[in-house]
C-alpha positions, 0 to 999 in steps of 0.5 A: 500500500502506498504511504499516503493511502496507508496514512489516510486509512490510519487517520480514518480508523483512528478518528472512527475509534477503530483498531488499527492493524499493526499499530497501537492506537493508544500510542498514536496522535494525529498532528495537523499542521499548515503546509509550508508551501501550500498553506493547506492543513495537513494531518499526519499520524505519528507515534507518541509517548507521554511526558509530564502528561503531554504527548511527545513525538519524535520526528524520526521519519522511520529512520530516513535521511530526510525529516518528515514533512510534518516537522518541516511544516511545524518549523515554518508555522509552529501552530499545530492541532493534536488529536489524542486517542480520546478524540479531545483535539487541542491547539498547541504551539510546537516546542523544542524543535531540534534541527 
């Protein structure tokens, strides 16, 4: 399955409250950023851990040499919507954006 199609299916299942094959739903969050070139809202499913009660995500891009698009978007505009598994979306400003 092509990555965009896979992400779209993960996002659909996550928002529907369904199980997601091969992933731990309780460890996922959806990050919605603003595209740095397009200006369009972009949603990416990412793995997260809890740190002091807040989700912490690491932009590993599955070990690729290139940063994930959501990180590049977040660097251009740090405003992000975070959707945890309980569905309570929160507006936030990205912090600790390493280079």
